[in-house]
C-alpha positions as CSV (number, residue, x, y, z in Angstrom):
1,X,15.1,5.2,5.3
2,X,13.1,7.4,2.9
3,X,9.8,7.0,4.8
4,X,11.2,8.1,8.2
5,X,9.7,11.6,8.0
6,X,6.3,10.3,7.0
7,X,3.4,12.4,8.6
8,X,0.6,11.2,6.4
9,X,-1.6,8.1,6.2
10,X,-0.6,4.7,4.8
11,X,-3.4,3.3,2.6
12,X,-3.6,-0.4,1.7
13,X,-5.0,-1.2,-1.8
14,X,-7.7,-3.8,-1.2
15,X,-6.9,-6.1,-4.1
16,X,-3.8,-7.9,-5.4
17,X,-1.9,-5.8,-7.9
18,X,0.1,-6.7,-11.0
19,X,3.7,-5.8,-9.9
20,X,4.6,-4.9,-13.5
21,X,2.7,-1.6,-12.9
22,X,5.0,1.4,-12.4
23,X,4.4,5.0,-11.4
24,X,1.5,5.8,-13.9
25,X,-0.2,2.4,-13.4
26,X,-0.2,2.6,-9.6
27,X,-1.2,6.2,-9.7
28,X,-4.2,5.4,-11.8
29,X,-5.4,2.9,-9.2
30,X,-5.5,5.5,-6.4
31,X,-6.2,8.7,-8.3
32,X,-9.4,9.3,-6.5
33,X,-7.6,9.3,-3.1
34,X,-5.5,12.3,-4.1
35,X,-2.0,10.7,-4.0
36,X,-0.4,14.2,-4.4
37,X,-1.3,15.0,-0.8
38,X,1.7,12.9,0.4
39,X,0.0,9.8,1.6
40,X,1.6,6.4,1.1
41,X,-0.2,3.7,-0.9
42,X,0.8,0.0,-0.4
43,X,0.2,-2.6,-3.1
44,X,0.8,-6.3,-2.8
45,X,1.1,-9.0,-5.4
46,X,-1.3,-11.9,-5.6
47,X,1.3,-14.4,-4.3
48,X,2.3,-11.9,-1.6
49,X,6.0,-12.2,-2.4
50,X,6.2,-8.7,-3.9
51,X,5.0,-5.3,-2.7
52,X,5.3,-1.7,-3.6
53,X,4.7,1.6,-1.8
54,X,3.9,4.6,-3.9
55,X,4.3,8.1,-2.3
56,X,4.7,11.7,-3.4
57,X,7.7,13.6,-1.8
58,X,6.7,17.0,-3.0
59,X,8.8,16.9,-6.2
60,X,7.8,13.6,-7.7
61,X,6.5,10.1,-7.1
62,X,8.7,7.5,-5.4
63,X,8.2,3.7,-5.4
64,X,9.6,1.7,-2.6
65,X,9.5,-2.0,-3.6
66,X,10.5,-5.3,-2.1
67,X,10.6,-8.9,-3.2
68,X,10.8,-11.6,-0.5
69,X,13.1,-14.5,-1.4
70,X,11.6,-16.7,1.4
71,X,8.1,-16.5,2.9
72,X,5.2,-14.2,2.1
73,X,4.1,-10.7,3.2
74,X,1.2,-10.5,5.6
75,X,-2.3,-10.6,4.1
76,X,-3.2,-6.9,4.5
77,X,-5.8,-6.6,1.8
78,X,-8.7,-6.5,4.3
79,X,-7.0,-3.6,6.1
80,X,-7.8,0.0,5.1
81,X,-4.7,1.7,6.6
82,X,-1.5,1.0,8.4
83,X,0.5,3.1,10.8
84,X,4.1,4.0,9.8
85,X,5.4,1.4,12.3
86,X,3.1,-1.3,10.8
87,X,4.3,-0.4,7.3
88,X,7.9,-0.9,8.4
89,X,7.1,-4.2,10.1
90,X,5.3,-5.2,6.9
91,X,8.3,-4.5,4.7
92,X,10.5,-6.4,7.2
93,X,8.3,-9.5,6.6
94,X,6.5,-9.4,9.9
95,X,3.7,-11.9,10.5
96,X,0.1,-10.7,10.3
97,X,-0.4,-11.2,14.1
98,X,2.0,-8.3,14.7
99,X,-0.1,-6.0,12.4
100,X,-3.1,-5.4,14.7
101,X,-6.4,-4.2,13.2
102,X,-7.6,-0.9,14.4
103,X,-11.3,0.1,14.6
104,X,-10.7,2.3,11.6
105,X,-10.1,-0.8,9.5
106,X,-13.7,-1.9,10.0
107,X,-14.9,0.9,7.7
108,X,-15.0,1.1,3.9
109,X,-12.0,-0.1,2.0
110,X,-10.9,1.5,-1.3
111,X,-11.5,-0.9,-4.1
112,X,-10.0,1.1,-6.9
113,X,-11.5,3.3,-9.5
114,X,-15.1,2.6,-10.5
115,X,-15.5,1.0,-13.8
116,X,-17.9,2.7,-16.2
117,X,-21.2,1.1,-16.7
118,X,-22.1,0.2,-20.2
């Protein structure tokens, strides 16, 4: 698996994302978190049947995506981060009960870029 050597954090985007977004669109959502540092950013669709993970491998962005034919992904929008093991469980379609919340998740969640005030 491409994420097996992951040493960085896995950030969960706190809102549903339009899965038509590709590299540039997803990058724009997490630009403030410095995606070029090698962290993984997880995005989930509103209906929770599609997900994408955006990560930088040192030479370019990669997107790992999955669409479930049956069931839904766990509701992870209230999470701030996942461990590598939790990310793998998430992509396997594991139920939310297996994805335990850590104390770190009780802190601020990234809500996306701030919209300019008019």
